[in-house]
DSSP file (Angstrom, degrees, kcal/mol; ACC not computed):
  #  RESIDUE AA STRUCTURE BP1 BP2  ACC     N-H-->O    O-->H-N    N-H-->O    O-->H-N    TCO  KAPPA ALPHA  PHI   PSI    X-CA   Y-CA   Z-CA
    1    1 A M     >        0   0    0      0, 0.0     4,-2.1     0, 0.0     6,-0.3   0.000 360.0 360.0 360.0 -35.1    9.1   -2.0   -0.3
    2    2 A Y  H  >> +     0   0    0      2,-0.2     5,-1.8     1,-0.2     4,-1.2   0.939 360.0  44.1 -64.2 -46.3    9.5   -4.6    2.4
    3    3 A E  H  45S+     0   0    0      1,-0.2     3,-0.3     2,-0.2    -1,-0.2   0.916 113.4  50.1 -63.0 -45.1    9.7   -7.3   -0.2
    4    4 A A  H  45S+     0   0    0      1,-0.2    -1,-0.2     2,-0.1    -2,-0.2   0.819 117.5  39.4 -62.1 -34.7   12.1   -5.4   -2.4
    5    5 A S  H  <5S-     0   0    0     -4,-2.1    -1,-0.2     2,-0.1    -2,-0.2   0.589 105.2-123.8 -96.6 -10.5   14.5   -4.5    0.5
    6    6 A G  T  <5S+     0   0    0     -4,-1.2    -3,-0.2    -3,-0.3     2,-0.2   0.807  71.1 124.1  71.7  27.4   14.3   -7.9    2.2
    7    7 A T      < -     0   0    0     -5,-1.8     2,-0.3    -6,-0.3    -1,-0.2  -0.496  52.6-135.9-106.0-179.3   13.2   -6.3    5.4
    8    8 A M        -     0   0    0     -2,-0.2     2,-0.1    -3,-0.1    -5,-0.0  -0.946  30.2 -91.0-136.0 158.0   10.0   -6.9    7.5
    9    9 A R        -     0   0    0     -2,-0.3     5,-0.1     1,-0.1     0, 0.0  -0.414  47.5-107.6 -63.8 141.4    7.6   -4.5    9.2
   10   10 A L    >>  -     0   0    0      1,-0.1     3,-1.6    -2,-0.1     4,-0.5  -0.439  25.3-121.1 -65.7 143.2    8.5   -3.6   12.8
   11   11 A P  G >4 S+     0   0    0      0, 0.0     3,-1.5     0, 0.0    -1,-0.1   0.867 111.5  61.6 -55.4 -38.1    6.2   -5.2   15.3
   12   12 A M  G 34 S+     0   0    0      1,-0.2     4,-0.3     2,-0.1    -2,-0.0   0.742 100.5  55.1 -62.5 -22.8    5.2   -1.8   16.7
   13   13 A L  G <> S+     0   0    0     -3,-1.6     4,-2.3     1,-0.2    -1,-0.2   0.554  81.5  89.6 -92.1  -5.8    3.8   -0.9   13.2
   14   14 A W  H <X S+     0   0    0     -3,-1.5     4,-2.8    -4,-0.5     5,-0.3   0.935  83.5  54.2 -60.6 -44.2    1.4   -3.9   12.8
   15   15 A P  H  > S+     0   0    0      0, 0.0     4,-2.3     0, 0.0    -1,-0.2   0.935 109.9  47.4 -58.9 -43.5   -1.7   -2.2   14.5
   16   16 A D  H  > S+     0   0    0     -4,-0.3     4,-2.7     2,-0.2    -2,-0.2   0.886 114.4  47.8 -58.4 -42.6   -1.4    0.7   12.1
   17   17 A Y  H  X S+     0   0    0     -4,-2.3     4,-2.9     1,-0.2     5,-0.2   0.952 110.6  49.9 -64.3 -48.9   -1.0   -1.7    9.1
   18   18 A E  H  X S+     0   0    0     -4,-2.8     4,-2.1     2,-0.2    -2,-0.2   0.895 114.3  45.6 -58.7 -44.6   -3.9   -3.8   10.1
   19   19 A R  H  X S+     0   0    0     -4,-2.3     4,-2.1    -5,-0.3    -1,-0.2   0.944 114.1  47.5 -61.7 -48.3   -6.2   -0.7   10.6
   20   20 A D  H  X S+     0   0    0     -4,-2.7     4,-2.0     1,-0.2    -2,-0.2   0.932 113.7  49.0 -57.8 -46.0   -5.1    0.9    7.3
   21   21 A R  H  X S+     0   0    0     -4,-2.9     4,-2.6     1,-0.2    -1,-0.2   0.896 109.4  50.7 -63.8 -39.6   -5.6   -2.4    5.4
   22   22 A A  H  X S+     0   0    0     -4,-2.1     4,-2.1    -5,-0.2    -1,-0.2   0.869 110.5  50.0 -63.5 -37.9   -9.0   -2.9    6.9
   23   23 A A  H  X S+     0   0    0     -4,-2.1     4,-0.8     2,-0.2    -1,-0.2   0.885 111.7  49.1 -72.6 -32.2  -10.0    0.8    5.8
   24   24 A V  H >X S+     0   0    0     -4,-2.0     3,-1.6     1,-0.2     4,-1.5   0.975 110.7  49.8 -68.0 -51.3   -8.7    0.0    2.2
   25   25 A W  H 3< S+     0   0    0     -4,-2.6    -2,-0.2     1,-0.3    -1,-0.2   0.835 106.3  56.0 -57.3 -35.7  -10.7   -3.2    2.1
   26   26 A A  H 3< S+     0   0    0     -4,-2.1    -1,-0.3     1,-0.2    -2,-0.2   0.752 112.5  42.1 -66.6 -23.1  -13.9   -1.5    3.2
   27   27 A R  H << S+     0   0    0     -3,-1.6     2,-0.3    -4,-0.8    -2,-0.2   0.646 110.1  57.2 -98.1 -16.6  -13.7    1.0    0.4
   28   28 A L  S  < S-     0   0    0     -4,-1.5     2,-0.1    -3,-0.1     3,-0.0  -0.849  77.9-122.5-119.2 154.9  -12.7   -1.2   -2.6
   29   29 A S     >  -     0   0    0     -2,-0.3     4,-2.3     1,-0.1     5,-0.2  -0.304  38.7-105.5 -77.6 171.9  -14.3   -4.3   -4.1
   30   30 A E  H  > S+     0   0    0      1,-0.2     4,-2.7     2,-0.2     5,-0.2   0.948 122.8  51.3 -69.5 -42.2  -12.0   -7.4   -4.1
   31   31 A E  H  > S+     0   0    0      2,-0.2     4,-2.2     1,-0.2    -1,-0.2   0.888 110.2  46.4 -61.6 -38.7  -11.5   -6.9   -7.8
   32   32 A A  H  > S+     0   0    0      2,-0.2     4,-2.5     1,-0.2    -1,-0.2   0.908 113.5  50.7 -71.4 -41.6  -10.5   -3.2   -7.6
   33   33 A F  H  X S+     0   0    0     -4,-2.3     4,-2.6     2,-0.2    -2,-0.2   0.912 109.1  50.6 -60.4 -41.7   -8.1   -4.1   -4.7
   34   34 A A  H  X S+     0   0    0     -4,-2.7     4,-2.6     1,-0.2    -2,-0.2   0.918 112.6  47.3 -63.8 -42.6   -6.5   -6.8   -6.7
   35   35 A T  H  X S+     0   0    0     -4,-2.2     4,-1.8    -5,-0.2    -1,-0.2   0.919 112.7  47.0 -64.1 -43.7   -6.0   -4.5   -9.6
   36   36 A A  H  X S+     0   0    0     -4,-2.5     4,-2.8     2,-0.2     5,-0.2   0.913 112.6  50.8 -61.6 -45.4   -4.6   -1.7   -7.5
   37   37 A W  H  X S+     0   0    0     -4,-2.6     4,-2.4     1,-0.2    -2,-0.2   0.914 110.9  47.7 -61.5 -45.6   -2.3   -4.2   -5.8
   38   38 A A  H  X S+     0   0    0     -4,-2.6     4,-1.2     2,-0.2    -1,-0.2   0.846 111.2  52.2 -63.5 -33.8   -1.0   -5.6   -9.1
   39   39 A E  H  X S+     0   0    0     -4,-1.8     4,-0.8     2,-0.2     3,-0.2   0.938 111.6  45.9 -66.1 -51.1   -0.5   -2.1  -10.4
   40   40 A G  H >< S+     0   0    0     -4,-2.8     3,-0.7     1,-0.2    -2,-0.2   0.891 108.1  55.0 -61.1 -38.7    1.5   -1.1   -7.4
   41   41 A R  H 3< S+     0   0    0     -4,-2.4    -1,-0.2     1,-0.2    -2,-0.2   0.813 105.6  54.8 -64.9 -29.1    3.6   -4.2   -7.4
   42   42 A A  H 3< S+     0   0    0     -4,-1.2     2,-0.3    -3,-0.2    -1,-0.2   0.594  89.8  99.4 -78.8 -13.6    4.6   -3.5  -11.1
   43   43 A M  S << S-     0   0    0     -4,-0.8     2,-0.1    -3,-0.7    -3,-0.0  -0.544  75.7-122.6 -76.2 141.7    5.8    0.0  -10.3
   44   44 A A     >  -     0   0    0     -2,-0.3     4,-2.5     1,-0.1     5,-0.2  -0.419  33.7-106.3 -65.3 153.0    9.4    0.8   -9.8
   45   45 A L  H  > S+     0   0    0      1,-0.2     4,-2.6     2,-0.2     5,-0.3   0.925 123.0  51.2 -54.1 -46.6   10.3    2.3   -6.4
   46   46 A E  H  > S+     0   0    0      1,-0.2     4,-2.1     2,-0.2    -1,-0.2   0.941 110.8  49.5 -58.4 -42.0   10.8    5.8   -8.0
   47   47 A Q  H  > S+     0   0    0      1,-0.2     4,-2.4     2,-0.2    -1,-0.2   0.927 111.1  49.1 -57.5 -48.5    7.3    5.4   -9.7
   48   48 A A  H  X S+     0   0    0     -4,-2.5     4,-2.5     1,-0.2    -1,-0.2   0.885 111.7  48.1 -62.6 -39.6    5.7    4.4   -6.4
   49   49 A V  H  X S+     0   0    0     -4,-2.6     4,-2.0     2,-0.2    -1,-0.2   0.865 112.9  48.4 -72.7 -34.1    7.2    7.3   -4.5
   50   50 A A  H  X S+     0   0    0     -4,-2.1     4,-1.1    -5,-0.3    -2,-0.2   0.884 111.7  50.5 -69.4 -35.6    6.2    9.8   -7.3
   51   51 A Y  H  X S+     0   0    0     -4,-2.4     4,-1.2    -5,-0.2     3,-0.4   0.930 112.6  46.3 -66.7 -47.9    2.7    8.3   -7.2
   52   52 A A  H  < S+     0   0    0     -4,-2.5     3,-0.5     1,-0.2    -2,-0.2   0.916 110.7  51.4 -60.1 -43.9    2.5    8.7   -3.4
   53   53 A L  H  < S+     0   0    0     -4,-2.0    -1,-0.2     1,-0.2    -2,-0.2   0.764 112.7  46.0 -63.3 -27.7    3.7   12.1   -3.4
   54   54 A D  H  < S+     0   0    0     -4,-1.1    -1,-0.2    -3,-0.4    -2,-0.2   0.620  92.4  98.6 -92.8 -17.4    1.2   13.2   -6.0
   55   55 A A  S  < S-     0   0    0     -4,-1.2     2,-0.2    -3,-0.5    -3,-0.0  -0.411  81.4-109.3 -76.6 150.2   -1.8   11.4   -4.3
   56   56 A P        -     0   0    0      0, 0.0    -1,-0.1     0, 0.0    -2,-0.1  -0.537  35.6-105.5 -78.2 144.7   -4.2   13.6   -2.1
   57   57 A V        -     0   0    0     -2,-0.2     2,-0.0     1,-0.1     0, 0.0  -0.570  36.4-120.1 -66.9 121.6   -4.0   13.1    1.6
   58   58 A P              0   0    0      0, 0.0    -1,-0.1     0, 0.0    -3,-0.0  -0.364 360.0 360.0 -68.5 146.8   -7.1   11.1    2.9
   59   59 A A              0   0    0     -2,-0.0    -2,-0.0     0, 0.0     0, 0.0   0.490 360.0 360.0 -78.3 360.0   -9.2   12.9    5.4
């Protein structure tokens, strides 16, 4: 979304971003992450929102 909108993450959000990114990397292989990243980048914004709203909330 940041890339599509031409905006940047707010500096105050970086700690959460880094924590979440590390958690994802810990759960996925490099190949699985690359595949998921490519699939996400290929989605239209509306698709990404629908996907996120349908996804279960992690514990």
